[in-house]
Structure formats: C-alpha cells, structure tokens
C-alpha positions in Angstrom: 3.4 16.2 6.1 5.5 19.0 4.5 8.1 18.8 7.3 11.3 17.1 6.5 12.3 14.1 8.6 14.8 15.1 11.2 18.2 13.4 11.1 19.2 11.0 13.8 22.2 11.8 16.0 24.6 10.2 13.6 23.5 12.5 10.7 21.7 9.7 8.9 18.0 10.0 7.7 15.7 7.7 9.6 15.0 4.4 7.8 11.5 3.7 6.5 8.9 2.5 9.1 8.5 -1.0 7.6 12.3 -1.6 7.8 12.2 -0.4 11.4 9.4 -2.8 12.3 11.1 -5.7 10.7 14.4 -4.9 12.3 12.7 -4.6 15.7 11.0 -8.0 15.3 14.2 -9.6 14.2 16.0 -8.1 17.2 13.2 -9.3 19.5 13.4 -12.8 18.0 17.2 -12.9 18.2 17.1 -11.7 21.9 14.3 -13.7 23.3 14.2 -17.0 21.4 17.4 -18.4 22.8 16.5 -17.2 26.3 13.3 -19.0 26.8 14.6 -22.6 27.1 17.8 -21.3 28.8 15.9 -19.6 31.6 13.9 -22.8 32.1 17.2 -24.8 32.1 18.7 -22.4 34.7 15.6 -22.8 36.9 15.8 -26.6 36.6 19.5 -26.5 37.5 18.7 -24.6 40.7 15.8 -26.9 41.4 16.2 -29.8 43.9 14.1 -32.0 41.5 16.4 -33.3 38.8 13.6 -35.0 36.9 11.8 -31.7 36.0 10.5 -32.0 32.4 11.8 -29.4 29.8 9.3 -28.3 27.2 11.7 -26.2 25.1 9.8 -27.0 21.9 6.6 -25.8 23.4 8.2 -22.6 24.6 9.7 -22.0 21.1 6.4 -22.7 19.5 4.5 -20.3 21.8 7.2 -17.7 21.2 7.1 -18.0 17.5 3.3 -17.8 17.5 3.5 -14.6 19.6 6.2 -13.2 17.3 4.1 -14.0 14.2 1.0 -12.2 15.7 3.2 -9.2 16.4 4.6 -9.2 12.9 1.1 -9.5 11.4 -0.1 -6.6 13.7 2.8 -4.4 12.7 2.5 -5.2 9.0 -1.3 -4.4 9.2 -0.5 -1.1 10.8 2.0 -0.3 8.0 -0.6 -1.2 5.4 -3.2 1.0 7.0 -0.9 4.0 7.2 0.8 3.7 3.9 -0.4 1.7 0.9 2.1 -0.3 -1.1 3.5 1.1 -4.3 1.3 -1.5 -6.3 -1.9 -0.3 -4.5 -1.0 3.3 -5.1 -0.4 2.6 -8.8 -3.7 0.6 -9.1 -5.6 3.6 -7.6 -3.9 6.0 -10.0 -4.7 3.7 -13.0 -8.4 3.5 -11.9 -8.6 7.3 -11.6 -6.9 7.8 -15.0 -9.3 5.3 -16.6 -12.3 7.2 -15.2 -10.9 10.4 -16.4 -10.3 8.9 -19.9 -13.9 7.6 -20.0 -15.3 11.1 -19.0 -13.1 12.8 -21.6 -14.0 10.3 -24.3 -17.7 10.9 -23.7 -17.1 14.6 -23.8 -15.2 14.3 -27.1 -18.0 12.1 -28.5 -20.6 14.8 -27.6 -18.5 17.5 -29.1 -18.0 15.5 -32.3 -21.8 15.0 -32.6 -22.4 18.7 -32.0 -19.8 19.6 -34.7 -21.5 17.2 -37.2 -24.8 18.8 -36.4 -23.4 22.3 -37.1 -21.8 21.0 -40.4 -25.2 19.6 -41.5 -26.9 22.9 -40.6 -24.2 25.0 -42.4 -24.4 22.7 -45.5 -28.2 23.0 -45.5 -27.9 26.8 -45.2 -25.3 26.8 -48.0 -27.5 24.7 -50.2 -30.5 27.0 -49.5 -28.4 30.1 -50.3 -27.0 28.5 -53.5 -30.6 27.6 -54.5 -31.7 31.1 -53.8 -28.8 32.6 -55.8 -29.5 30.3 -58.7 -33.2 31.5 -58.8 -32.0 35.1 -58.8 
C-alpha cells in the first residue's frame, strides 16, 4: 500500500477505480445498446422472410437489466474494497466517542481518588493541629 501508483503512458496518474468502473459501464452501454436492435435488423434484412417480428424493446430491456446488474456488482466490489468517505468518518467518530468515554471514566476515577486524598490530608492536618493545640 505504500507504493505510489504508476503513471500511465501519457504521464497522467490513473483515475480512481470507481470512475474507471463508471466509465467502463458507460462505454459498454454506448457501444452495445445501439447494436442490439441493429444486428437484429441486419439479420432480418438478409432473411427471406420479410414479416419477421422485431423485439427491439425487449432487447433493450434485457440489455439494460444486464447493465444494471453489472453496475450493481461493480459498485458492490468498490464498496467492499474501499468504504465511502462518510462510512470512514462514521467509524472514526465512533472510535473517538469510545475513546472519549474511556478517558472521561478515567478522569472521574482520578478525581474521586484526589478527593479521597484531600479528605485524608485534611483529617491528618486537623489531627496534627489538635495535637499541637494540646501541646
């Protein structure tokens, strides 16, 4: 993890993984979505049967469902590998709150101990003053 990210051939640092995944999915969608009905149309044009039904809407729906599943999968991978900034901050806040609670308890114990010592010292002082007054 200490290693620096290598530069790409153009001298630019690589983009974050999430942006790479989103760019990949958008490129996939841009490349394939228009092709699905077109391929079917091309096949129909070459077919001797001119009344062949075209289900472009069904193809588009199937493709979009597959793209959504891929997107959810990649997003899930990104979340497993690297928590979001908000999740990281929540964890840090929880740890800080636990540390604050432990330190507050420790301070409370030390304050009670100091009060006990003050009482003992006051009792000893009173005892010594009483002893001195008798002498």
